[in-house]
Wavefront OBJ file of the C-alpha trace (Angstrom):
o trace
v 24.410 18.362 -51.353
v 24.124 21.754 -49.716
v 24.874 22.540 -46.101
v 21.176 22.908 -45.365
v 20.458 19.503 -46.850
v 23.318 17.966 -44.835
v 21.992 19.565 -41.640
v 18.460 18.318 -42.389
v 19.704 14.804 -43.109
v 21.776 14.784 -39.918
v 18.796 16.042 -37.927
v 16.582 13.332 -39.388
v 19.155 10.651 -38.573
v 19.421 11.924 -34.999
v 15.653 11.925 -34.604
v 15.397 8.376 -35.963
v 18.225 7.208 -33.710
v 16.579 8.807 -30.673
v 13.242 7.176 -31.530
v 14.914 3.774 -31.955
v 16.697 4.231 -28.620
v 13.402 5.128 -26.892
v 11.742 2.077 -28.439
v 14.582 -0.169 -27.291
v 14.529 1.384 -23.828
v 10.753 0.967 -23.603
v 10.943 -2.653 -24.699
v 13.704 -3.393 -22.183
v 11.780 -1.635 -19.419
v 8.661 -3.685 -20.181
v 10.660 -6.915 -20.154
v 12.258 -5.857 -16.883
v 8.850 -5.174 -15.321
v 7.574 -8.596 -16.371
v 10.696 -10.275 -14.990
v 10.449 -8.433 -11.670
v 6.741 -9.289 -11.320
v 7.519 -12.939 -12.010
v 10.329 -12.879 -9.446
v 8.089 -11.303 -6.803
v 5.392 -13.915 -7.464
v 7.921 -16.728 -7.099
v 9.345 -15.213 -3.922
v 5.853 -14.927 -2.439
v 5.441 -18.677 -2.964
v 8.752 -19.463 -1.278
v 8.550 -21.014 2.187
v 11.827 -19.355 3.157
v 10.449 -15.927 2.269
v 7.217 -16.627 4.152
v 9.200 -17.794 7.177
v 11.394 -14.711 7.018
v 8.311 -12.487 6.749
v 6.805 -14.148 9.851
v 10.043 -13.719 11.795
v 10.194 -10.089 10.712
v 6.652 -9.524 11.970
v 7.568 -11.133 15.305
v 10.627 -8.907 15.629
v 8.537 -5.889 14.690
v 6.036 -6.685 17.459
v 8.849 -7.206 19.967
v 10.425 -3.867 19.095
v 7.095 -2.029 19.202
v 6.306 -3.583 22.587
v 9.762 -2.691 23.905
v 9.214 0.914 22.810
v 5.673 0.834 24.219
v 4.152 1.616 20.807
v 0.927 0.011 19.626
v 0.881 -1.856 16.333
v -1.581 -1.054 13.559
v -3.563 -4.202 14.416
v -3.756 -3.185 18.085
v -4.929 0.313 17.189
v -7.601 -1.114 14.870
v -8.772 -3.475 17.631
v -8.970 -0.526 20.043
v -11.025 1.463 17.523
v -13.392 -1.465 17.138
v -13.726 -1.802 20.923
v -14.413 1.923 21.321
v -17.078 1.802 18.595
v -18.757 -1.151 20.318
v -18.670 0.664 23.676
v -20.134 3.816 22.127
v -22.947 1.753 20.643
v -23.684 0.071 23.979
v -23.609 3.421 25.777
v -26.027 4.941 23.263
v -28.434 2.024 23.823
v -28.177 2.431 27.612
v -28.749 6.177 27.376
v -31.771 5.771 25.100
v -33.220 3.123 27.440
v -32.666 5.386 30.425
v -34.353 8.285 28.653
v -37.372 6.100 27.846
v -37.655 4.996 31.470
v -37.570 8.600 32.689
v -40.237 9.577 30.178
v -42.417 6.665 31.298
v -42.170 7.611 35.012
v -45.037 9.644 36.438
v -44.073 13.288 36.513
v -41.077 12.606 34.268
l 1 2 3 4 5 6 7 8 9 10 11 12 13 14 15 16 17 18 19 20 21 22 23 24 25 26 27 28 29 30 31 32 33 34 35 36 37 38 39 40 41 42 43 44 45 46 47 48 49 50 51 52 53 54 55 56 57 58 59 60 61 62 63 64 65 66 67 68 69 70 71 72 73 74 75 76 77 78 79 80 81 82 83 84 85 86 87 88 89 90 91 92 93 94 95 96 97 98 99 100 101 102 103 104 105 106
């Protein structure tokens, strides 16, 4: 075998080895993803995890209140309240405008 043939054979072997390694890595990664998803699903069902999540939310609210920072839920409620007030104000203004138009000389 010539040097060129040896180099070509070595290159081919390296390419095949790299492809096999990628395939193995891909297969292991896929199995890992499935295992992690299964673990997360099982943890979500766990009462201990749910209890810990609730306690964490309570602590989060306590800390936000202590720092005088509104939570996302509080901000959303405020947005909803403002939208409702804007709607009521628009109705009042349109009713007032109609009354003025209906008045003699208005």
